[in-house]
PQR file with spaces between the fields and no chain letter, atoms N, CA, C, O and H, PARSE charges and radii, in Angstrom:
ATOM       1  N    MET     1      53.594  -27.769    4.257 -0.4000 1.5000
ATOM       2  CA   MET     1      54.467  -28.924    4.337 -0.0000 2.0000
ATOM       3  C    MET     1      54.938  -29.333    2.946  0.5500 1.7000
ATOM       4  O    MET     1      56.126  -29.575    2.732 -0.5500 1.4000
ATOM       5  N    ALA     2      54.013  -29.409    2.015 -0.4000 1.5000
ATOM       6  CA   ALA     2      54.376  -29.843    0.663 -0.0000 2.0000
ATOM       7  C    ALA     2      55.266  -28.818   -0.037  0.5500 1.7000
ATOM       8  O    ALA     2      56.111  -29.188   -0.852 -0.5500 1.4000
ATOM       9  H    ALA     2      53.048  -29.213    2.189  0.4000 1.0000
ATOM      10  N    LEU     3      55.084  -27.546    0.270 -0.4000 1.5000
ATOM      11  CA   LEU     3      55.902  -26.516   -0.357 -0.0000 2.0000
ATOM      12  C    LEU     3      57.315  -26.485    0.215  0.5500 1.7000
ATOM      13  O    LEU     3      58.214  -25.920   -0.408 -0.5500 1.4000
ATOM      14  H    LEU     3      54.396  -27.246    0.932  0.4000 1.0000
ATOM      15  N    PHE     4      57.527  -27.070    1.369 -0.4000 1.5000
ATOM      16  CA   PHE     4      58.860  -27.102    1.965 -0.0000 2.0000
ATOM      17  C    PHE     4      59.736  -28.177    1.326  0.5500 1.7000
ATOM      18  O    PHE     4      60.962  -28.071    1.361 -0.5500 1.4000
ATOM      19  H    PHE     4      56.797  -27.528    1.876  0.4000 1.0000
ATOM      20  N    ILE     5      59.133  -29.197    0.752 -0.4000 1.5000
ATOM      21  CA   ILE     5      59.892  -30.322    0.191 -0.0000 2.0000
ATOM      22  C    ILE     5      60.873  -29.878   -0.902  0.5500 1.7000
ATOM      23  O    ILE     5      62.028  -30.304   -0.862 -0.5500 1.4000
ATOM      24  H    ILE     5      58.137  -29.283    0.724  0.4000 1.0000
ATOM      25  N    PRO     6      60.478  -29.048   -1.873 -0.5600 1.5000
ATOM      26  CA   PRO     6      61.477  -28.636   -2.882  0.2800 2.0000
ATOM      27  C    PRO     6      62.631  -27.814   -2.300  0.5500 1.7000
ATOM      28  O    PRO     6      63.748  -27.868   -2.814 -0.5500 1.4000
ATOM      29  N    THR     7      62.370  -27.059   -1.241 -0.4000 1.5000
ATOM      30  CA   THR     7      63.440  -26.241   -0.675 -0.0000 2.0000
ATOM      31  C    THR     7      64.512  -27.087    0.004  0.5500 1.7000
ATOM      32  O    THR     7      65.648  -26.639    0.161 -0.5500 1.4000
ATOM      33  H    THR     7      61.463  -27.015   -0.824  0.4000 1.0000
ATOM      34  N    ILE     8      64.162  -28.296    0.404 -0.4000 1.5000
ATOM      35  CA   ILE     8      65.163  -29.180    1.006 -0.0000 2.0000
ATOM      36  C    ILE     8      66.273  -29.454    0.007  0.5500 1.7000
ATOM      37  O    ILE     8      67.453  -29.412    0.357 -0.5500 1.4000
ATOM      38  H    ILE     8      63.239  -28.659    0.277  0.4000 1.0000
ATOM      39  N    PHE     9      65.903  -29.730   -1.219 -0.4000 1.5000
ATOM      40  CA   PHE     9      66.895  -30.081   -2.231 -0.0000 2.0000
ATOM      41  C    PHE     9      67.582  -28.853   -2.820  0.5500 1.7000
ATOM      42  O    PHE     9      68.689  -28.960   -3.348 -0.5500 1.4000
ATOM      43  H    PHE     9      64.945  -29.764   -1.503  0.4000 1.0000
ATOM      44  N    ILE    10      66.931  -27.674   -2.734 -0.4000 1.5000
ATOM      45  CA   ILE    10      67.521  -26.459   -3.287 -0.0000 2.0000
ATOM      46  C    ILE    10      68.463  -25.793   -2.286  0.5500 1.7000
ATOM      47  O    ILE    10      69.592  -25.447   -2.634 -0.5500 1.4000
ATOM      48  H    ILE    10      66.032  -27.587   -2.305  0.4000 1.0000
ATOM      49  N    PHE    11      68.005  -25.612   -1.041 -0.4000 1.5000
ATOM      50  CA   PHE    11      68.765  -24.830   -0.075 -0.0000 2.0000
ATOM      51  C    PHE    11      69.440  -25.662    1.006  0.5500 1.7000
ATOM      52  O    PHE    11      70.473  -25.250    1.536 -0.5500 1.4000
ATOM      53  H    PHE    11      67.087  -25.893   -0.759  0.4000 1.0000
ATOM      54  N    TYR    12      68.887  -26.816    1.347 -0.4000 1.5000
ATOM      55  CA   TYR    12      69.390  -27.610    2.464 -0.0000 2.0000
ATOM      56  C    TYR    12      69.929  -28.941    1.945  0.5500 1.7000
ATOM      57  O    TYR    12      69.902  -29.208    0.743 -0.5500 1.4000
ATOM      58  H    TYR    12      68.049  -27.150    0.917  0.4000 1.0000
ATOM      59  N    ASN    13      70.411  -29.759    2.851 -0.4000 1.5000
ATOM      60  CA   ASN    13      70.784  -31.111    2.461 -0.0000 2.0000
ATOM      61  C    ASN    13      69.664  -32.069    2.874  0.5500 1.7000
ATOM      62  O    ASN    13      68.677  -31.646    3.475 -0.5500 1.4000
ATOM      63  H    ASN    13      70.433  -29.543    3.827  0.4000 1.0000
ATOM      64  N    GLU    14      69.810  -33.321    2.563 -0.4000 1.5000
ATOM      65  CA   GLU    14      68.736  -34.288    2.786 -0.0000 2.0000
ATOM      66  C    GLU    14      68.449  -34.550    4.270  0.5500 1.7000
ATOM      67  O    GLU    14      67.410  -35.116    4.609 -0.5500 1.4000
ATOM      68  H    GLU    14      70.612  -33.665    2.075  0.4000 1.0000
ATOM      69  N    SER    15      69.356  -34.144    5.144 -0.4000 1.5000
ATOM      70  CA   SER    15      69.107  -34.357    6.573 -0.0000 2.0000
ATOM      71  C    SER    15      67.984  -33.459    7.092  0.5500 1.7000
ATOM      72  O    SER    15      67.471  -33.691    8.187 -0.5500 1.4000
ATOM      73  H    SER    15      70.200  -33.683    4.869  0.4000 1.0000
ATOM      74  N    ALA    16      67.600  -32.449    6.332 -0.4000 1.5000
ATOM      75  CA   ALA    16      66.509  -31.573    6.739 -0.0000 2.0000
ATOM      76  C    ALA    16      65.144  -32.160    6.409  0.5500 1.7000
ATOM      77  O    ALA    16      64.122  -31.534    6.690 -0.5500 1.4000
ATOM      78  H    ALA    16      68.018  -32.261    5.443  0.4000 1.0000
ATOM      79  N    ALA    17      65.110  -33.347    5.820 -0.4000 1.5000
ATOM      80  CA   ALA    17      63.837  -33.953    5.424 -0.0000 2.0000
ATOM      81  C    ALA    17      62.969  -34.304    6.634  0.5500 1.7000
ATOM      82  O    ALA    17      61.750  -34.412    6.497 -0.5500 1.4000
ATOM      83  H    ALA    17      65.940  -33.855    5.592  0.4000 1.0000
ATOM      84  N    VAL    18      63.558  -34.482    7.794 -0.4000 1.5000
ATOM      85  CA   VAL    18      62.772  -34.803    8.984 -0.0000 2.0000
ATOM      86  C    VAL    18      61.846  -33.644    9.354  0.5500 1.7000
ATOM      87  O    VAL    18      60.815  -33.848    9.996 -0.5500 1.4000
ATOM      88  H    VAL    18      64.547  -34.394    7.906  0.4000 1.0000
ATOM      89  N    TYR    19      62.218  -32.423    8.944 -0.4000 1.5000
ATOM      90  CA   TYR    19      61.380  -31.271    9.257 -0.0000 2.0000
ATOM      91  C    TYR    19      60.058  -31.297    8.494  0.5500 1.7000
ATOM      92  O    TYR    19      59.093  -30.666    8.926 -0.5500 1.4000
ATOM      93  H    TYR    19      63.055  -32.258    8.422  0.4000 1.0000
ATOM      94  N    VAL    20      59.993  -31.997    7.389 -0.4000 1.5000
ATOM      95  CA   VAL    20      58.729  -32.137    6.663 -0.0000 2.0000
ATOM      96  C    VAL    20      57.707  -32.836    7.553  0.5500 1.7000
ATOM      97  O    VAL    20      56.548  -32.426    7.615 -0.5500 1.4000
ATOM      98  H    VAL    20      60.778  -32.509    7.039  0.4000 1.0000
ATOM      99  N    LEU    21      58.130  -33.876    8.230 -0.4000 1.5000
ATOM     100  CA   LEU    21      57.241  -34.583    9.149 -0.0000 2.0000
ATOM     101  C    LEU    21      56.835  -33.697   10.319  0.5500 1.7000
ATOM     102  O    LEU    21      55.673  -33.690   10.725 -0.5500 1.4000
ATOM     103  H    LEU    21      59.071  -34.209    8.179  0.4000 1.0000
ATOM     104  N    ILE    22      57.786  -32.959   10.854 -0.4000 1.5000
ATOM     105  CA   ILE    22      57.483  -32.074   11.984 -0.0000 2.0000
ATOM     106  C    ILE    22      56.493  -30.988   11.569  0.5500 1.7000
ATOM     107  O    ILE    22      55.535  -30.715   12.293 -0.5500 1.4000
ATOM     108  H    ILE    22      58.730  -32.965   10.524  0.4000 1.0000
ATOM     109  N    TYR    23      56.716  -30.366   10.407 -0.4000 1.5000
ATOM     110  CA   TYR    23      55.782  -29.349    9.924 -0.0000 2.0000
ATOM     111  C    TYR    23      54.401  -29.944    9.660  0.5500 1.7000
ATOM     112  O    TYR    23      53.387  -29.288    9.901 -0.5500 1.4000
ATOM     113  H    TYR    23      57.494  -30.587    9.819  0.4000 1.0000
ATOM     114  N    GLY    24      54.356  -31.164    9.174 -0.4000 1.5000
ATOM     115  CA   GLY    24      53.064  -31.819    8.942 -0.0000 2.0000
ATOM     116  C    GLY    24      52.305  -32.059   10.226  0.5500 1.7000
ATOM     117  O    GLY    24      51.090  -31.870   10.278 -0.5500 1.4000
ATOM     118  H    GLY    24      55.179  -31.696    8.978  0.4000 1.0000
ATOM     119  N    ILE    25      53.016  -32.477   11.272 -0.4000 1.5000
ATOM     120  CA   ILE    25      52.373  -32.707   12.570 -0.0000 2.0000
ATOM     121  C    ILE    25      51.849  -31.388   13.143  0.5500 1.7000
ATOM     122  O    ILE    25      50.731  -31.326   13.656 -0.5500 1.4000
ATOM     123  H    ILE    25      54.003  -32.630   11.230  0.4000 1.0000
ATOM     124  N    ILE    26      52.664  -30.336   13.052 -0.4000 1.5000
ATOM     125  CA   ILE    26      52.231  -29.028   13.559 -0.0000 2.0000
ATOM     126  C    ILE    26      51.018  -28.522   12.792  0.5500 1.7000
ATOM     127  O    ILE    26      50.088  -27.983   13.392 -0.5500 1.4000
ATOM     128  H    ILE    26      53.572  -30.386   12.635  0.4000 1.0000
ATOM     129  N    ALA    27      51.016  -28.687   11.476 -0.4000 1.5000
ATOM     130  CA   ALA    27      49.887  -28.236   10.656 -0.0000 2.0000
ATOM     131  C    ALA    27      48.623  -29.024   10.981  0.5500 1.7000
ATOM     132  O    ALA    27      47.533  -28.453   11.025 -0.5500 1.4000
ATOM     133  H    ALA    27      51.771  -29.125   10.988  0.4000 1.0000
ATOM     134  N    THR    28      48.758  -30.329   11.209 -0.4000 1.5000
ATOM     135  CA   THR    28      47.595  -31.148   11.555 -0.0000 2.0000
ATOM     136  C    THR    28      47.017  -30.736   12.900  0.5500 1.7000
ATOM     137  O    THR    28      45.799  -30.638   13.051 -0.5500 1.4000
ATOM     138  H    THR    28      49.644  -30.792   11.174  0.4000 1.0000
ATOM     139  N    ILE    29      47.882  -30.496   13.876 -0.4000 1.5000
ATOM     140  CA   ILE    29      47.407  -30.045   15.191 -0.0000 2.0000
ATOM     141  C    ILE    29      46.692  -28.704   15.063  0.5500 1.7000
ATOM     142  O    ILE    29      45.647  -28.495   15.679 -0.5500 1.4000
ATOM     143  H    ILE    29      48.871  -30.576   13.753  0.4000 1.0000
ATOM     144  N    GLY    30      47.249  -27.801   14.268 -0.4000 1.5000
ATOM     145  CA   GLY    30      46.602  -26.508   14.063 -0.0000 2.0000
ATOM     146  C    GLY    30      45.240  -26.634   13.404  0.5500 1.7000
ATOM     147  O    GLY    30      44.300  -25.934   13.781 -0.5500 1.4000
ATOM     148  H    GLY    30      48.098  -27.971   13.768  0.4000 1.0000
ATOM     149  N    ASN    31      45.125  -27.521   12.425 -0.4000 1.5000
ATOM     150  CA   ASN    31      43.827  -27.733   11.775 -0.0000 2.0000
ATOM     151  C    ASN    31      42.816  -28.337   12.733  0.5500 1.7000
ATOM     152  O    ASN    31      41.647  -27.952   12.721 -0.5500 1.4000
ATOM     153  H    ASN    31      45.888  -28.091   12.119  0.4000 1.0000
ATOM     154  N    LEU    32      43.247  -29.274   13.558 -0.4000 1.5000
ATOM     155  CA   LEU    32      42.327  -29.884   14.514 -0.0000 2.0000
ATOM     156  C    LEU    32      41.862  -28.875   15.561  0.5500 1.7000
ATOM     157  O    LEU    32      40.683  -28.837   15.912 -0.5500 1.4000
ATOM     158  H    LEU    32      44.197  -29.587   13.567  0.4000 1.0000
ATOM     159  N    LEU    33      42.789  -28.060   16.057 -0.4000 1.5000
ATOM     160  CA   LEU    33      42.402  -27.032   17.026 -0.0000 2.0000
ATOM     161  C    LEU    33      41.468  -26.004   16.397  0.5500 1.7000
ATOM     162  O    LEU    33      40.514  -25.560   17.035 -0.5500 1.4000
ATOM     163  H    LEU    33      43.747  -28.091   15.772  0.4000 1.0000
ATOM     164  N    GLY    34      41.736  -25.624   15.152 -0.4000 1.5000
ATOM     165  CA   GLY    34      40.872  -24.679   14.473 -0.0000 2.0000
ATOM     166  C    GLY    34      39.469  -25.214   14.269  0.5500 1.7000
ATOM     167  O    GLY    34      38.498  -24.480   14.450 -0.5500 1.4000
ATOM     168  H    GLY    34      42.511  -25.985   14.633  0.4000 1.0000
ATOM     169  N    SER    35      39.344  -26.465   13.901 -0.4000 1.5000
ATOM     170  CA   SER    35      38.011  -27.029   13.711 -0.0000 2.0000
ATOM     171  C    SER    35      37.290  -27.196   15.044  0.5500 1.7000
ATOM     172  O    SER    35      36.069  -27.055   15.110 -0.5500 1.4000
ATOM     173  H    SER    35      40.133  -27.062   13.755  0.4000 1.0000
ATOM     174  N    LEU    36      38.036  -27.496   16.103 -0.4000 1.5000
ATOM     175  CA   LEU    36      37.417  -27.588   17.429 -0.0000 2.0000
ATOM     176  C    LEU    36      36.901  -26.245   17.892  0.5500 1.7000
ATOM     177  O    LEU    36      35.800  -26.155   18.434 -0.5500 1.4000
ATOM     178  H    LEU    36      39.028  -27.611   16.049  0.4000 1.0000
ATOM     179  N    ILE    37      37.681  -25.201   17.685 -0.4000 1.5000
ATOM     180  CA   ILE    37      37.248  -23.847   18.083 -0.0000 2.0000
ATOM     181  C    ILE    37      36.036  -23.418   17.256  0.5500 1.7000
ATOM     182  O    ILE    37      35.125  -22.781   17.784 -0.5500 1.4000
ATOM     183  H    ILE    37      38.576  -25.274   17.245  0.4000 1.0000
ATOM     184  N    LYS    38      36.015  -23.756   15.978 -0.4000 1.5000
ATOM     185  CA   LYS    38      34.884  -23.388   15.127 -0.0000 2.0000
ATOM     186  C    LYS    38      33.616  -24.097   15.580  0.5500 1.7000
ATOM     187  O    LYS    38      32.539  -23.501   15.587 -0.5500 1.4000
ATOM     188  H    LYS    38      36.755  -24.274   15.549  0.4000 1.0000
ATOM     189  N    LYS    39      33.737  -25.380   15.962 -0.4000 1.5000
ATOM     190  CA   LYS    39      32.560  -26.119   16.429 -0.0000 2.0000
ATOM     191  C    LYS    39      32.046  -25.558   17.747  0.5500 1.7000
ATOM     192  O    LYS    39      30.838  -25.522   17.981 -0.5500 1.4000
ATOM     193  H    LYS    39      34.612  -25.865   15.957  0.4000 1.0000
ATOM     194  N    MET    40      32.962  -25.118   18.612 -0.4000 1.5000
ATOM     195  CA   MET    40      32.554  -24.575   19.902 -0.0000 2.0000
ATOM     196  C    MET    40      31.891  -23.213   19.761  0.5500 1.7000
ATOM     197  O    MET    40      31.039  -22.863   20.578 -0.5500 1.4000
ATOM     198  H    MET    40      33.944  -25.146   18.421  0.4000 1.0000
ATOM     199  N    SER    41      32.260  -22.431   18.745 -0.4000 1.5000
ATOM     200  CA   SER    41      31.706  -21.084   18.595 -0.0000 2.0000
ATOM     201  C    SER    41      30.337  -21.098   17.900  0.5500 1.7000
ATOM     202  O    SER    41      29.608  -20.109   17.970 -0.5500 1.4000
ATOM     203  H    SER    41      32.952  -22.714   18.081  0.4000 1.0000
ATOM     204  N    ASN    42      29.983  -22.186   17.242 -0.4000 1.5000
ATOM     205  CA   ASN    42      28.683  -22.246   16.548 -0.0000 2.0000
ATOM     206  C    ASN    42      27.591  -22.675   17.437  0.5500 1.7000
ATOM     207  O    ASN    42      26.443  -22.774   17.003 -0.5500 1.4000
ATOM     208  H    ASN    42      30.575  -22.990   17.186  0.4000 1.0000
């Protein structure tokens, strides 16, 4: 998510900034699912 922020200003216009929030939500869900699976396998 943080690495996408500079590309907004280099390659896209400022209207693409909403995707930072979307990528952050997806990354958080992935981390939560990963930690849940790890807890279940131990």
